[in-house]
Residue, then its C-alpha position, 0 to 999 in steps of 0.5 A: m452166305r449166298t445161295e448154293a449153286h443148286g439154287v435152293t434158298p437156305v433157310l435158317i432159324s433165328l433162335s429167338a423164335f423159340g421164345a426167350s424164356e424157353v431159350r434161356r432155360h434150355g440154352q441156344l445149343w439145345f435149340s441149335e441142335l433141334s433146328l438142325a435136326a429139323g432140317a435147317d441150314g443154320v441158325e441165328v444166335r442171339s446175344e440177348l439170349l446167351t447166358d454163358p457166352e464163353r461156353e455157349l458160343p464155341a459149343i454151338a460153333s462145334a455143333l454147326r461145323a460138324a453138321s456143315k451148317r452156317a450161323v449168323y450172330s445177332s447183337a442186340e446192341g446198336l452201333w451208335r449210342a443214343d448221343g450219336e457216338l459210335d459204340l466201339p466197345a459194342l462193336e468189338r464185343a459183337l465181332a469177338a462173338t461172331q468169331a467165337l461162333g465161327s461165323t462171318r456174318l454179324k447183324m446189328s442195328i444203327g442204334g442212335f445214328q444221327r447227323t453228328s454220327h457221320v464223322s465216325l463212319s471212317t472209324l467204322q470203315q477202318r475197323l471193318s476193313a481189318s476184319t473178315i466179318e460182314l456187317l449187316i444192318e437190320n431195320d429194327q422196330t424203332p423209328q431211330a433205327g428202323s424207319l425207311g428214312a433213317l436207314q436211307d440217311f444212314f446208307q447214303a452217308a455210308d456210301a459217301q464214305r465208300l463204306t458198302l454195307g449190306m442189310t438184313f431185311d426184316i419183312g415184319n418190323w416195318h409195321w412197328t414203324g408204321e411204314c409200308p414194307l413193299q415200299a421199303a423193299a423197292t427202295l432197299a432191295k439192292r442192299v439186302r443180303y439176308v431176310h428175316c421172315k416174320g408174319v404180323q397181326r394187329l391186336a389191341k396191344g399193338w403189332v405181334a409177330v405170327a407165322l407167315a400163314d397167319s399174317s395180315a400183311p402181304w408177305r409173299a409180295v415183299l419176298r418177291a420184291l427182294p433178291n431171290d439168292v439170299p438166305w431166309a431166316i424164320e423169326y416168328p414164334l415156333q411153338g407146340d408140343d412137338l417142337l421138332a415136328v413144328t419146326r420141320c413143317e415150318i422150314a418145309q413150308l418156307r422152302q416150298v415158298a422159295a421154290s415156287m418163287a424161284q420157279d416163277s422167276r425162271g418162267s418170267l426170264m424164259r418168256l423175256s428171252 
């Protein structure tokens, strides 16, 4: 799922962006088709919003295949349980769903990974080596699985086991754990294979996700600090009376940002040469 040869950053839609209640009402196939009609390069299907996986996943896979678009499967289950035990049933469910979706990329958080979990990394390595699916670790909104320290500990332990895993970098989630996304980007950039684009604002009730244009965080600087050859996904609210037009507009705006950053990067390389 790397960037195409012509250098355009693929823009996907995380289907949770349309709102949980609406997605459950219409189904993820409906929103997948809307996303493709709006010009998205693919979608991220969410396990927590599936109502009939055995029917929905093959239908979405068929629609994406017909349009030559891509998919990522997102599992809401953590890889490790709260007691630190590797949750193999959760992993197997996620791998099976990813395969049913016709995807080669699975996104999960580390869940309750802790020091006692290190011994189970070999089991995870063995299972993944028998699969063609790439597992990407996401920073979620919890201290246990979304803080920079927790993720550094995990990746160091995985590296020691010679288990090389990429990362889904959510640029907004760091605010929920009280950390600096720029520092996280500087530390983890080499592992990033997929980016969740999400603006944030601080309200009385806490942090909320908003469109990038409305964000109070330095999202452009964060994106510049990350690899420029990986897909981006919209994971902020997409709402409006004309949802197709709203989605099309947000995709176009994100592509403009990507194109501008790519141009700046090329200019910098030329000045250095």
